[in-house]
All heavy atoms as TSV, in Angstrom:
chain	resi	resn	atom	element	x	y	z
A	1	MET	N	N	-45.658	-87.568	6.495
A	1	MET	CA	C	-45.382	-88.364	5.322
A	1	MET	C	C	-44.701	-89.656	5.739
A	1	MET	O	O	-43.669	-89.649	6.392
A	1	MET	CB	C	-44.468	-87.552	4.388
A	1	MET	CG	C	-43.948	-88.324	3.209
A	1	MET	SD	S	-42.968	-87.279	2.124
A	1	MET	CE	C	-41.411	-88.103	2.259
A	2	ALA	N	N	-45.278	-90.767	5.367
A	2	ALA	CA	C	-44.700	-92.070	5.695
A	2	ALA	C	C	-43.580	-92.393	4.709
A	2	ALA	O	O	-43.609	-91.971	3.561
A	2	ALA	CB	C	-45.781	-93.137	5.635
A	3	LEU	N	N	-42.614	-93.130	5.183
A	3	LEU	CA	C	-41.504	-93.545	4.328
A	3	LEU	C	C	-41.934	-94.712	3.442
A	3	LEU	O	O	-42.687	-95.587	3.884
A	3	LEU	CB	C	-40.309	-93.977	5.175
A	3	LEU	CG	C	-39.710	-92.935	6.117
A	3	LEU	CD1	C	-38.576	-93.559	6.927
A	3	LEU	CD2	C	-39.228	-91.722	5.368
A	4	ASN	N	N	-41.433	-94.730	2.211
A	4	ASN	CA	C	-41.701	-95.892	1.360
A	4	ASN	C	C	-40.744	-97.018	1.740
A	4	ASN	O	O	-39.912	-96.873	2.634
A	4	ASN	CB	C	-41.628	-95.521	-0.133
A	4	ASN	CG	C	-40.240	-95.139	-0.590
A	4	ASN	OD1	O	-39.234	-95.639	-0.095
A	4	ASN	ND2	N	-40.177	-94.240	-1.558
A	5	GLU	N	N	-40.823	-98.136	1.048
A	5	GLU	CA	C	-40.031	-99.312	1.415
A	5	GLU	C	C	-38.522	-99.048	1.364
A	5	GLU	O	O	-37.789	-99.417	2.286
A	5	GLU	CB	C	-40.386	-100.473	0.483
A	5	GLU	CG	C	-39.715	-101.780	0.836
A	5	GLU	CD	C	-40.120	-102.905	-0.094
A	5	GLU	OE1	O	-41.278	-102.931	-0.533
A	5	GLU	OE2	O	-39.257	-103.751	-0.373
A	6	SER	N	N	-38.055	-98.404	0.317
A	6	SER	CA	C	-36.620	-98.108	0.195
A	6	SER	C	C	-36.168	-97.136	1.273
A	6	SER	O	O	-35.104	-97.303	1.872
A	6	SER	CB	C	-36.304	-97.519	-1.180
A	6	SER	OG	O	-36.562	-98.452	-2.185
A	7	GLN	N	N	-36.956	-96.112	1.515
A	7	GLN	CA	C	-36.630	-95.124	2.544
A	7	GLN	C	C	-36.610	-95.767	3.920
A	7	GLN	O	O	-35.727	-95.490	4.736
A	7	GLN	CB	C	-37.626	-93.971	2.505
A	7	GLN	CG	C	-37.547	-93.127	1.264
A	7	GLN	CD	C	-38.747	-92.216	1.125
A	7	GLN	OE1	O	-39.869	-92.556	1.514
A	7	GLN	NE2	N	-38.519	-91.047	0.547
A	8	GLU	N	N	-37.577	-96.635	4.188
A	8	GLU	CA	C	-37.648	-97.320	5.482
A	8	GLU	C	C	-36.421	-98.196	5.693
A	8	GLU	O	O	-35.865	-98.249	6.788
A	8	GLU	CB	C	-38.921	-98.160	5.568
A	8	GLU	CG	C	-39.078	-98.901	6.879
A	8	GLU	CD	C	-39.114	-98.003	8.105
A	8	GLU	OE1	O	-39.725	-96.921	8.048
A	8	GLU	OE2	O	-38.515	-98.387	9.145
A	9	ARG	N	N	-35.977	-98.857	4.643
A	9	ARG	CA	C	-34.785	-99.714	4.745
A	9	ARG	C	C	-33.559	-98.882	5.116
A	9	ARG	O	O	-32.750	-99.275	5.951
A	9	ARG	CB	C	-34.569	-100.457	3.423
A	9	ARG	CG	C	-33.565	-101.561	3.489
A	9	ARG	CD	C	-33.519	-102.461	2.253
A	9	ARG	NE	N	-33.623	-101.777	0.973
A	9	ARG	CZ	C	-34.718	-101.793	0.188
A	9	ARG	NH1	N	-35.806	-102.438	0.571
A	9	ARG	NH2	N	-34.717	-101.159	-0.967
A	10	ILE	N	N	-33.435	-97.698	4.524
A	10	ILE	CA	C	-32.316	-96.803	4.845
A	10	ILE	C	C	-32.436	-96.298	6.278
A	10	ILE	O	O	-31.476	-96.321	7.038
A	10	ILE	CB	C	-32.266	-95.627	3.853
A	10	ILE	CG1	C	-31.867	-96.128	2.464
A	10	ILE	CG2	C	-31.303	-94.549	4.331
A	10	ILE	CD1	C	-32.098	-95.122	1.352
A	11	ALA	N	N	-33.616	-95.842	6.665
A	11	ALA	CA	C	-33.822	-95.296	8.015
A	11	ALA	C	C	-33.610	-96.353	9.090
A	11	ALA	O	O	-33.158	-96.042	10.191
A	11	ALA	CB	C	-35.219	-94.686	8.124
A	12	ALA	N	N	-33.931	-97.595	8.772
A	12	ALA	CA	C	-33.803	-98.678	9.752
A	12	ALA	C	C	-32.369	-99.145	9.932
A	12	ALA	O	O	-32.054	-99.826	10.905
A	12	ALA	CB	C	-34.690	-99.853	9.339
A	13	THR	N	N	-31.495	-98.776	9.017
A	13	THR	CA	C	-30.081	-99.158	9.111
A	13	THR	C	C	-29.385	-98.162	10.029
A	13	THR	O	O	-29.044	-97.063	9.622
A	13	THR	CB	C	-29.416	-99.137	7.713
A	13	THR	OG1	O	-30.154	-99.979	6.855
A	13	THR	CG2	C	-27.979	-99.581	7.787
A	14	VAL	N	N	-29.211	-98.531	11.288
A	14	VAL	CA	C	-28.689	-97.588	12.274
A	14	VAL	C	C	-27.212	-97.817	12.598
A	14	VAL	O	O	-26.661	-97.126	13.443
A	14	VAL	CB	C	-29.531	-97.585	13.570
A	14	VAL	CG1	C	-30.936	-97.081	13.287
A	14	VAL	CG2	C	-29.575	-98.972	14.208
A	15	ASP	N	N	-26.586	-98.768	11.935
A	15	ASP	CA	C	-25.164	-99.011	12.139
A	15	ASP	C	C	-24.428	-98.780	10.822
A	15	ASP	O	O	-24.899	-99.186	9.756
A	15	ASP	CB	C	-24.912	-100.443	12.615
A	15	ASP	CG	C	-25.479	-100.692	13.998
A	15	ASP	OD1	O	-25.251	-99.852	14.884
A	15	ASP	OD2	O	-26.158	-101.714	14.186
A	16	GLY	N	N	-23.278	-98.150	10.907
A	16	GLY	CA	C	-22.455	-97.948	9.732
A	16	GLY	C	C	-22.876	-96.755	8.896
A	16	GLY	O	O	-23.762	-95.989	9.262
A	17	MET	N	N	-22.201	-96.624	7.760
A	17	MET	CA	C	-22.449	-95.500	6.867
A	17	MET	C	C	-23.433	-95.901	5.780
A	17	MET	O	O	-23.476	-97.046	5.359
A	17	MET	CB	C	-21.155	-95.041	6.206
A	17	MET	CG	C	-20.137	-94.496	7.178
A	17	MET	SD	S	-18.685	-93.819	6.349
A	17	MET	CE	C	-18.042	-95.254	5.521
A	18	VAL	N	N	-24.195	-94.917	5.329
A	18	VAL	CA	C	-25.130	-95.113	4.233
A	18	VAL	C	C	-25.020	-93.912	3.311
A	18	VAL	O	O	-24.966	-92.774	3.770
A	18	VAL	CB	C	-26.584	-95.239	4.745
A	18	VAL	CG1	C	-27.568	-95.262	3.600
A	18	VAL	CG2	C	-26.752	-96.466	5.611
A	19	VAL	N	N	-24.968	-94.160	2.005
A	19	VAL	CA	C	-24.996	-93.095	1.016
A	19	VAL	C	C	-26.391	-93.069	0.415
A	19	VAL	O	O	-26.891	-94.096	-0.055
A	19	VAL	CB	C	-23.948	-93.327	-0.098
A	19	VAL	CG1	C	-24.076	-92.272	-1.185
A	19	VAL	CG2	C	-22.550	-93.331	0.492
A	20	VAL	N	N	-27.027	-91.900	0.461
A	20	VAL	CA	C	-28.351	-91.737	-0.129
A	20	VAL	C	C	-28.187	-90.865	-1.365
A	20	VAL	O	O	-27.849	-89.692	-1.270
A	20	VAL	CB	C	-29.339	-91.085	0.878
A	20	VAL	CG1	C	-30.702	-90.889	0.235
A	20	VAL	CG2	C	-29.447	-91.940	2.134
A	21	ASP	N	N	-28.412	-91.449	-2.524
A	21	ASP	CA	C	-28.248	-90.752	-3.801
A	21	ASP	C	C	-29.538	-90.904	-4.586
A	21	ASP	O	O	-29.893	-92.006	-5.003
A	21	ASP	CB	C	-27.067	-91.346	-4.559
A	21	ASP	CG	C	-26.784	-90.642	-5.865
A	21	ASP	OD1	O	-27.213	-89.484	-6.032
A	21	ASP	OD2	O	-26.125	-91.248	-6.726
A	22	ALA	N	N	-30.256	-89.808	-4.744
A	22	ALA	CA	C	-31.531	-89.842	-5.466
A	22	ALA	C	C	-31.815	-88.453	-6.004
A	22	ALA	O	O	-31.203	-87.473	-5.590
A	22	ALA	CB	C	-32.643	-90.303	-4.526
A	23	GLY	N	N	-32.742	-88.380	-6.890
A	23	GLY	CA	C	-33.086	-87.111	-7.525
A	23	GLY	C	C	-33.828	-86.172	-6.596
A	23	GLY	O	O	-34.214	-86.533	-5.481
A	24	PRO	N	N	-34.051	-84.932	-7.075
A	24	PRO	CA	C	-34.758	-83.941	-6.275
A	24	PRO	C	C	-36.201	-84.370	-5.991
A	24	PRO	O	O	-36.857	-84.982	-6.842
A	24	PRO	CB	C	-34.720	-82.673	-7.131
A	24	PRO	CG	C	-34.168	-83.050	-8.455
A	24	PRO	CD	C	-33.629	-84.420	-8.371
A	25	GLY	N	N	-36.644	-84.075	-4.777
A	25	GLY	CA	C	-38.031	-84.342	-4.411
A	25	GLY	C	C	-38.354	-85.791	-4.126
A	25	GLY	O	O	-39.519	-86.170	-4.085
A	26	THR	N	N	-37.344	-86.611	-3.886
A	26	THR	CA	C	-37.578	-88.037	-3.652
A	26	THR	C	C	-37.641	-88.410	-2.172
A	26	THR	O	O	-37.825	-89.575	-1.845
A	26	THR	CB	C	-36.494	-88.884	-4.341
A	26	THR	OG1	O	-35.213	-88.468	-3.870
A	26	THR	CG2	C	-36.557	-88.741	-5.847
A	27	GLY	N	N	-37.463	-87.431	-1.283
A	27	GLY	CA	C	-37.562	-87.699	0.147
A	27	GLY	C	C	-36.249	-87.995	0.837
A	27	GLY	O	O	-36.236	-88.594	1.914
A	28	LYS	N	N	-35.141	-87.569	0.244
A	28	LYS	CA	C	-33.829	-87.823	0.866
A	28	LYS	C	C	-33.733	-87.181	2.246
A	28	LYS	O	O	-33.303	-87.835	3.193
A	28	LYS	CB	C	-32.697	-87.281	-0.022
A	28	LYS	CG	C	-32.515	-87.990	-1.336
A	28	LYS	CD	C	-31.390	-87.392	-2.150
A	28	LYS	CE	C	-31.578	-85.937	-2.486
A	28	LYS	NZ	N	-32.680	-85.603	-3.371
A	29	THR	N	N	-34.130	-85.921	2.344
A	29	THR	CA	C	-34.005	-85.215	3.622
A	29	THR	C	C	-34.877	-85.874	4.689
A	29	THR	O	O	-34.439	-86.066	5.833
A	29	THR	CB	C	-34.366	-83.732	3.459
A	29	THR	OG1	O	-33.495	-83.156	2.478
A	29	THR	CG2	C	-34.225	-82.976	4.769
A	30	LYS	N	N	-36.091	-86.248	4.347
A	30	LYS	CA	C	-36.983	-86.925	5.300
A	30	LYS	C	C	-36.382	-88.256	5.740
A	30	LYS	O	O	-36.381	-88.599	6.921
A	30	LYS	CB	C	-38.359	-87.148	4.655
A	30	LYS	CG	C	-39.316	-87.970	5.468
A	30	LYS	CD	C	-39.684	-87.286	6.750
A	30	LYS	CE	C	-40.692	-88.132	7.529
A	30	LYS	NZ	N	-40.826	-87.690	8.895
A	31	THR	N	N	-35.826	-88.995	4.788
A	31	THR	CA	C	-35.223	-90.290	5.093
A	31	THR	C	C	-34.018	-90.130	6.011
A	31	THR	O	O	-33.874	-90.848	7.008
A	31	THR	CB	C	-34.802	-91.003	3.789
A	31	THR	OG1	O	-35.948	-91.130	2.947
A	31	THR	CG2	C	-34.210	-92.367	4.066
A	32	ILE	N	N	-33.161	-89.178	5.691
A	32	ILE	CA	C	-31.965	-88.941	6.498
A	32	ILE	C	C	-32.342	-88.447	7.891
A	32	ILE	O	O	-31.746	-88.852	8.892
A	32	ILE	CB	C	-31.026	-87.945	5.785
A	32	ILE	CG1	C	-30.449	-88.599	4.527
A	32	ILE	CG2	C	-29.913	-87.465	6.709
A	32	ILE	CD1	C	-29.773	-87.630	3.584
A	33	THR	N	N	-33.346	-87.588	7.961
A	33	THR	CA	C	-33.811	-87.090	9.263
A	33	THR	C	C	-34.314	-88.239	10.122
A	33	THR	O	O	-33.973	-88.344	11.304
A	33	THR	CB	C	-34.927	-86.045	9.075
A	33	THR	OG1	O	-34.417	-84.958	8.302
A	33	THR	CG2	C	-35.442	-85.529	10.404
A	34	GLU	N	N	-35.101	-89.118	9.546
A	34	GLU	CA	C	-35.630	-90.258	10.294
A	34	GLU	C	C	-34.508	-91.188	10.738
A	34	GLU	O	O	-34.494	-91.672	11.865
A	34	GLU	CB	C	-36.647	-91.023	9.444
A	34	GLU	CG	C	-37.290	-92.179	10.157
A	34	GLU	CD	C	-38.075	-91.786	11.404
A	34	GLU	OE1	O	-38.649	-90.684	11.431
A	34	GLU	OE2	O	-38.100	-92.585	12.368
A	35	ARG	N	N	-33.533	-91.416	9.882
A	35	ARG	CA	C	-32.395	-92.272	10.250
A	35	ARG	C	C	-31.609	-91.645	11.402
A	35	ARG	O	O	-31.223	-92.325	12.352
A	35	ARG	CB	C	-31.476	-92.502	9.047
A	35	ARG	CG	C	-30.328	-93.437	9.376
A	35	ARG	CD	C	-29.570	-93.855	8.134
A	35	ARG	NE	N	-28.635	-94.927	8.461
A	35	ARG	CZ	C	-27.325	-94.753	8.618
A	35	ARG	NH1	N	-26.780	-93.569	8.446
A	35	ARG	NH2	N	-26.558	-95.770	8.927
A	36	TYR	N	N	-31.376	-90.343	11.319
A	36	TYR	CA	C	-30.670	-89.628	12.380
A	36	TYR	C	C	-31.390	-89.816	13.718
A	36	TYR	O	O	-30.764	-90.122	14.733
A	36	TYR	CB	C	-30.581	-88.141	12.020
A	36	TYR	CG	C	-29.961	-87.286	13.089
A	36	TYR	CD1	C	-28.586	-87.081	13.126
A	36	TYR	CD2	C	-30.733	-86.671	14.068
A	36	TYR	CE1	C	-28.005	-86.283	14.106
A	36	TYR	CE2	C	-30.166	-85.877	15.044
A	36	TYR	CZ	C	-28.808	-85.691	15.062
A	36	TYR	OH	O	-28.242	-84.907	16.031
A	37	LEU	N	N	-32.702	-89.638	13.716
A	37	LEU	CA	C	-33.461	-89.768	14.962
A	37	LEU	C	C	-33.383	-91.184	15.525
A	37	LEU	O	O	-33.289	-91.369	16.739
A	37	LEU	CB	C	-34.919	-89.360	14.728
A	37	LEU	CG	C	-35.130	-87.893	14.376
A	37	LEU	CD1	C	-36.573	-87.651	13.963
A	37	LEU	CD2	C	-34.721	-86.989	15.521
A	38	ARG	N	N	-33.408	-92.175	14.651
A	38	ARG	CA	C	-33.317	-93.569	15.109
A	38	ARG	C	C	-31.935	-93.874	15.672
A	38	ARG	O	O	-31.807	-94.600	16.661
A	38	ARG	CB	C	-33.653	-94.526	13.969
A	38	ARG	CG	C	-35.125	-94.446	13.581
A	38	ARG	CD	C	-35.453	-95.389	12.468
A	38	ARG	NE	N	-36.794	-95.150	11.963
A	38	ARG	CZ	C	-37.415	-95.964	11.138
A	38	ARG	NH1	N	-36.846	-97.083	10.727
A	38	ARG	NH2	N	-38.623	-95.668	10.709
A	39	ILE	N	N	-30.903	-93.352	15.024
A	39	ILE	CA	C	-29.544	-93.552	15.549
A	39	ILE	C	C	-29.400	-92.842	16.893
A	39	ILE	O	O	-28.855	-93.389	17.849
A	39	ILE	CB	C	-28.492	-93.053	14.539
A	39	ILE	CG1	C	-28.489	-93.930	13.295
A	39	ILE	CG2	C	-27.100	-93.023	15.175
A	39	ILE	CD1	C	-27.669	-93.377	12.140
A	40	LEU	N	N	-29.895	-91.624	16.981
A	40	LEU	CA	C	-29.794	-90.839	18.206
A	40	LEU	C	C	-30.555	-91.488	19.364
A	40	LEU	O	O	-30.191	-91.314	20.528
A	40	LEU	CB	C	-30.329	-89.428	17.947
A	40	LEU	CG	C	-29.982	-88.360	18.957
A	40	LEU	CD1	C	-28.475	-88.217	19.112
A	40	LEU	CD2	C	-30.597	-87.036	18.538
A	41	ALA	N	N	-31.577	-92.279	19.059
A	41	ALA	CA	C	-32.366	-92.951	20.090
A	41	ALA	C	C	-31.612	-94.102	20.754
A	41	ALA	O	O	-32.013	-94.575	21.822
A	41	ALA	CB	C	-33.676	-93.465	19.496
A	42	LYS	N	N	-30.518	-94.538	20.147
A	42	LYS	CA	C	-29.722	-95.604	20.753
A	42	LYS	C	C	-29.075	-95.069	22.036
A	42	LYS	O	O	-28.694	-93.909	22.110
A	42	LYS	CB	C	-28.656	-96.087	19.777
A	42	LYS	CG	C	-29.230	-96.771	18.547
A	42	LYS	CD	C	-28.171	-97.110	17.535
A	42	LYS	CE	C	-27.261	-98.193	18.027
A	42	LYS	NZ	N	-26.293	-98.638	17.009
A	43	ASP	N	N	-28.966	-95.925	23.034
A	43	ASP	CA	C	-28.456	-95.516	24.340
A	43	ASP	C	C	-27.018	-95.013	24.322
A	43	ASP	O	O	-26.655	-94.150	25.100
A	43	ASP	CB	C	-28.551	-96.683	25.341
A	43	ASP	CG	C	-29.988	-97.014	25.689
A	43	ASP	OD1	O	-30.849	-96.114	25.607
A	43	ASP	OD2	O	-30.246	-98.176	26.045
A	44	ASP	N	N	-26.206	-95.550	23.451
A	44	ASP	CA	C	-24.777	-95.232	23.476
A	44	ASP	C	C	-24.360	-94.207	22.414
A	44	ASP	O	O	-23.191	-94.120	22.073
A	44	ASP	CB	C	-23.962	-96.514	23.314
A	44	ASP	CG	C	-24.269	-97.232	22.008
A	44	ASP	OD1	O	-25.328	-96.959	21.403
A	44	ASP	OD2	O	-23.455	-98.074	21.588
A	45	VAL	N	N	-25.300	-93.411	21.907
A	45	VAL	CA	C	-25.005	-92.465	20.837
A	45	VAL	C	C	-25.371	-91.051	21.269
A	45	VAL	O	O	-26.422	-90.822	21.861
A	45	VAL	CB	C	-25.783	-92.826	19.556
A	45	VAL	CG1	C	-25.546	-91.802	18.467
A	45	VAL	CG2	C	-25.395	-94.210	19.069
A	46	SER	N	N	-24.468	-90.105	20.971
A	46	SER	CA	C	-24.754	-88.690	21.199
A	46	SER	C	C	-24.726	-87.977	19.847
A	46	SER	O	O	-24.186	-88.512	18.874
A	46	SER	CB	C	-23.725	-88.075	22.147
A	46	SER	OG	O	-22.530	-87.796	21.461
A	47	PRO	N	N	-25.258	-86.771	19.759
A	47	PRO	CA	C	-25.220	-86.037	18.488
A	47	PRO	C	C	-23.802	-85.850	17.953
A	47	PRO	O	O	-23.606	-85.803	16.735
A	47	PRO	CB	C	-25.848	-84.686	18.838
A	47	PRO	CG	C	-26.748	-84.984	19.992
A	47	PRO	CD	C	-26.029	-86.060	20.776
A	48	ASN	N	N	-22.817	-85.786	18.826
A	48	ASN	CA	C	-21.429	-85.628	18.389
A	48	ASN	C	C	-20.878	-86.872	17.696
A	48	ASN	O	O	-19.822	-86.812	17.076
A	48	ASN	CB	C	-20.528	-85.272	19.568
A	48	ASN	CG	C	-20.814	-83.896	20.098
A	48	ASN	OD1	O	-21.257	-83.018	19.368
A	48	ASN	ND2	N	-20.569	-83.705	21.377
A	49	ASP	N	N	-21.588	-87.986	17.786
A	49	ASP	CA	C	-21.157	-89.233	17.156
A	49	ASP	C	C	-21.652	-89.374	15.716
A	49	ASP	O	O	-21.284	-90.323	15.036
A	49	ASP	CB	C	-21.674	-90.443	17.952
A	49	ASP	CG	C	-21.094	-90.517	19.341
A	49	ASP	OD1	O	-19.925	-90.121	19.518
A	49	ASP	OD2	O	-21.815	-90.966	20.257
A	50	ILE	N	N	-22.478	-88.443	15.275
A	50	ILE	CA	C	-23.130	-88.566	13.972
A	50	ILE	C	C	-22.656	-87.454	13.045
A	50	ILE	O	O	-22.643	-86.284	13.418
A	50	ILE	CB	C	-24.667	-88.499	14.126
A	50	ILE	CG1	C	-25.155	-89.570	15.107
A	50	ILE	CG2	C	-25.348	-88.649	12.766
A	50	ILE	CD1	C	-26.597	-89.414	15.515
A	51	LEU	N	N	-22.311	-87.826	11.823
A	51	LEU	CA	C	-21.891	-86.864	10.816
A	51	LEU	C	C	-22.825	-86.982	9.612
A	51	LEU	O	O	-22.986	-88.063	9.044
A	51	LEU	CB	C	-20.452	-87.140	10.369
A	51	LEU	CG	C	-19.915	-86.279	9.229
A	51	LEU	CD1	C	-19.842	-84.812	9.650
A	51	LEU	CD2	C	-18.550	-86.793	8.793
A	52	LEU	N	N	-23.458	-85.887	9.262
A	52	LEU	CA	C	-24.310	-85.831	8.076
A	52	LEU	C	C	-23.633	-84.925	7.065
A	52	LEU	O	O	-23.245	-83.809	7.395
A	52	LEU	CB	C	-25.694	-85.263	8.433
A	52	LEU	CG	C	-26.489	-86.033	9.479
A	52	LEU	CD1	C	-27.766	-85.283	9.839
A	52	LEU	CD2	C	-26.820	-87.420	8.976
A	53	LEU	N	N	-23.493	-85.401	5.842
A	53	LEU	CA	C	-22.843	-84.620	4.790
A	53	LEU	C	C	-23.784	-84.420	3.619
A	53	LEU	O	O	-24.584	-85.290	3.297
A	53	LEU	CB	C	-21.594	-85.347	4.276
A	53	LEU	CG	C	-20.475	-85.577	5.268
A	53	LEU	CD1	C	-19.387	-86.440	4.645
A	53	LEU	CD2	C	-19.898	-84.264	5.737
A	54	THR	N	N	-23.638	-83.280	2.971
A	54	THR	CA	C	-24.373	-82.997	1.749
A	54	THR	C	C	-23.492	-82.130	0.859
A	54	THR	O	O	-22.476	-81.607	1.320
A	54	THR	CB	C	-25.727	-82.324	2.057
A	54	THR	OG1	O	-26.467	-82.204	0.854
A	54	THR	CG2	C	-25.553	-80.981	2.716
A	55	PHE	N	N	-23.869	-81.980	-0.383
A	55	PHE	CA	C	-23.011	-81.292	-1.338
A	55	PHE	C	C	-23.175	-79.774	-1.370
A	55	PHE	O	O	-22.310	-79.075	-1.879
A	55	PHE	CB	C	-23.241	-81.843	-2.749
A	55	PHE	CG	C	-22.660	-83.211	-2.928
A	55	PHE	CD1	C	-23.465	-84.324	-2.967
A	55	PHE	CD2	C	-21.291	-83.384	-3.049
A	55	PHE	CE1	C	-22.923	-85.593	-3.136
A	55	PHE	CE2	C	-20.732	-84.637	-3.207
A	55	PHE	CZ	C	-21.559	-85.744	-3.247
A	56	THR	N	N	-24.275	-79.253	-0.866
A	56	THR	CA	C	-24.501	-77.810	-0.968
A	56	THR	C	C	-24.882	-77.214	0.380
A	56	THR	O	O	-25.432	-77.903	1.248
A	56	THR	CB	C	-25.627	-77.478	-1.975
A	56	THR	OG1	O	-26.872	-77.971	-1.454
A	56	THR	CG2	C	-25.355	-78.085	-3.338
A	57	ASN	N	N	-24.604	-75.931	0.536
A	57	ASN	CA	C	-25.012	-75.227	1.761
A	57	ASN	C	C	-26.529	-75.182	1.874
A	57	ASN	O	O	-27.077	-75.263	2.974
A	57	ASN	CB	C	-24.445	-73.806	1.767
A	57	ASN	CG	C	-22.951	-73.799	1.978
A	57	ASN	OD1	O	-22.387	-74.705	2.558
A	57	ASN	ND2	N	-22.295	-72.756	1.494
A	58	ASN	N	N	-27.209	-75.046	0.740
A	58	ASN	CA	C	-28.663	-75.003	0.749
A	58	ASN	C	C	-29.244	-76.316	1.285
A	58	ASN	O	O	-30.155	-76.316	2.118
A	58	ASN	CB	C	-29.186	-74.725	-0.666
A	58	ASN	CG	C	-30.675	-74.515	-0.698
A	58	ASN	OD1	O	-31.228	-73.868	0.177
A	58	ASN	ND2	N	-31.323	-75.047	-1.719
A	59	ALA	N	N	-28.720	-77.423	0.813
A	59	ALA	CA	C	-29.185	-78.726	1.286
A	59	ALA	C	C	-28.854	-78.925	2.758
A	59	ALA	O	O	-29.652	-79.493	3.513
A	59	ALA	CB	C	-28.578	-79.837	0.441
A	60	ALA	N	N	-27.694	-78.454	3.191
A	60	ALA	CA	C	-27.313	-78.557	4.601
A	60	ALA	C	C	-28.250	-77.741	5.480
A	60	ALA	O	O	-28.658	-78.192	6.552
A	60	ALA	CB	C	-25.873	-78.100	4.794
A	61	ALA	N	N	-28.621	-76.552	5.017
A	61	ALA	CA	C	-29.554	-75.711	5.782
A	61	ALA	C	C	-30.927	-76.369	5.869
A	61	ALA	O	O	-31.560	-76.369	6.937
A	61	ALA	CB	C	-29.658	-74.332	5.136
A	62	GLU	N	N	-31.381	-76.956	4.768
A	62	GLU	CA	C	-32.680	-77.647	4.773
A	62	GLU	C	C	-32.653	-78.838	5.727
A	62	GLU	O	O	-33.584	-79.048	6.506
A	62	GLU	CB	C	-33.025	-78.126	3.360
A	62	GLU	CG	C	-34.345	-78.857	3.298
A	62	GLU	CD	C	-34.649	-79.425	1.922
A	62	GLU	OE1	O	-33.928	-79.117	0.949
A	62	GLU	OE2	O	-35.613	-80.201	1.831
A	63	MET	N	N	-31.571	-79.609	5.694
A	63	MET	CA	C	-31.438	-80.760	6.577
A	63	MET	C	C	-31.431	-80.310	8.037
A	63	MET	O	O	-32.083	-80.905	8.892
A	63	MET	CB	C	-30.158	-81.527	6.250
A	63	MET	CG	C	-30.111	-82.895	6.832
A	63	MET	SD	S	-28.790	-84.009	6.269
A	63	MET	CE	C	-27.650	-83.034	5.380
A	64	SER	N	N	-30.705	-79.238	8.328
A	64	SER	CA	C	-30.642	-78.704	9.687
A	64	SER	C	C	-32.021	-78.270	10.171
A	64	SER	O	O	-32.416	-78.581	11.299
A	64	SER	CB	C	-29.663	-77.532	9.733
A	64	SER	OG	O	-29.621	-76.975	11.016
A	65	GLN	N	N	-32.761	-77.589	9.322
A	65	GLN	CA	C	-34.110	-77.141	9.693
A	65	GLN	C	C	-35.030	-78.331	9.954
A	65	GLN	O	O	-35.807	-78.325	10.917
A	65	GLN	CB	C	-34.696	-76.255	8.609
A	65	GLN	CG	C	-34.045	-74.907	8.504
A	65	GLN	CD	C	-34.524	-74.118	7.298
A	65	GLN	OE1	O	-35.197	-74.632	6.412
A	65	GLN	NE2	N	-34.168	-72.830	7.268
A	66	CYS	N	N	-34.947	-79.338	9.096
A	66	CYS	CA	C	-35.786	-80.533	9.273
A	66	CYS	C	C	-35.441	-81.251	10.573
A	66	CYS	O	O	-36.339	-81.710	11.278
A	66	CYS	CB	C	-35.620	-81.482	8.093
A	66	CYS	SG	S	-36.397	-80.891	6.572
A	67	LEU	N	N	-34.154	-81.364	10.878
A	67	LEU	CA	C	-33.743	-82.026	12.120
A	67	LEU	C	C	-34.207	-81.249	13.345
A	67	LEU	O	O	-34.711	-81.835	14.304
A	67	LEU	CB	C	-32.228	-82.210	12.154
A	67	LEU	CG	C	-31.686	-83.273	11.215
A	67	LEU	CD1	C	-30.175	-83.203	11.140
A	67	LEU	CD2	C	-32.134	-84.655	11.670
A	68	LYS	N	N	-34.061	-79.935	13.304
A	68	LYS	CA	C	-34.516	-79.115	14.437
A	68	LYS	C	C	-36.011	-79.267	14.637
A	68	LYS	O	O	-36.480	-79.407	15.773
A	68	LYS	CB	C	-34.139	-77.654	14.213
A	68	LYS	CG	C	-32.662	-77.397	14.367
A	68	LYS	CD	C	-32.303	-75.961	14.029
A	68	LYS	CE	C	-30.801	-75.752	14.084
A	68	LYS	NZ	N	-30.400	-74.429	13.626
A	69	ALA	N	N	-36.773	-79.227	13.557
A	69	ALA	CA	C	-38.232	-79.382	13.654
A	69	ALA	C	C	-38.598	-80.741	14.208
A	69	ALA	O	O	-39.483	-80.874	15.068
A	69	ALA	CB	C	-38.867	-79.154	12.284
A	70	ALA	N	N	-37.927	-81.781	13.727
A	70	ALA	CA	C	-38.211	-83.144	14.198
A	70	ALA	C	C	-37.866	-83.299	15.676
A	70	ALA	O	O	-38.601	-83.948	16.424
A	70	ALA	CB	C	-37.433	-84.160	13.361
A	71	LEU	N	N	-36.764	-82.719	16.110
A	71	LEU	CA	C	-36.371	-82.816	17.518
A	71	LEU	C	C	-37.311	-82.027	18.412
A	71	LEU	O	O	-37.542	-82.412	19.561
A	71	LEU	CB	C	-34.920	-82.341	17.700
A	71	LEU	CG	C	-33.874	-83.286	17.112
A	71	LEU	CD1	C	-32.507	-82.617	17.105
A	71	LEU	CD2	C	-33.843	-84.592	17.888
A	72	MET	N	N	-37.859	-80.948	17.912
A	72	MET	CA	C	-38.830	-80.170	18.690
A	72	MET	C	C	-40.138	-80.940	18.889
A	72	MET	O	O	-40.795	-80.802	19.902
A	72	MET	CB	C	-39.129	-78.836	18.006
A	72	MET	CG	C	-37.934	-77.896	17.950
A	72	MET	SD	S	-37.393	-77.328	19.556
A	72	MET	CE	C	-38.698	-76.203	19.966
A	73	ASP	N	N	-40.479	-81.786	17.914
A	73	ASP	CA	C	-41.701	-82.589	17.985
A	73	ASP	C	C	-41.571	-83.766	18.940
A	73	ASP	O	O	-42.557	-84.292	19.412
A	73	ASP	CB	C	-42.075	-83.122	16.592
A	73	ASP	CG	C	-42.589	-82.034	15.676
A	73	ASP	OD1	O	-42.955	-80.945	16.164
A	73	ASP	OD2	O	-42.621	-82.264	14.453
A	74	LYS	N	N	-40.346	-84.200	19.197
A	74	LYS	CA	C	-40.131	-85.399	20.038
A	74	LYS	C	C	-40.162	-85.038	21.494
A	74	LYS	O	O	-39.895	-84.061	21.987
A	74	LYS	CB	C	-38.806	-86.057	19.685
A	74	LYS	CG	C	-38.766	-86.572	18.273
A	74	LYS	CD	C	-39.050	-88.024	18.235
A	74	LYS	CE	C	-39.102	-88.487	16.784
A	74	LYS	NZ	N	-39.740	-89.696	16.593
């Protein structure tokens, strides 16, 4: 699934904090996963430098699964 213009703008912002607030099924997890991978691709960044937050355990588990799947593909 390709990112739309708004999602791409968020994923391309690899410095600083970003708040992603959108309704269910809008691609938040995909957008956050892509941003994480782009930040992690920077030479001076390790996974310990990145903090991802969400409001529910269910959303955190989904985000974790998506990140693991994406990292396995790379």
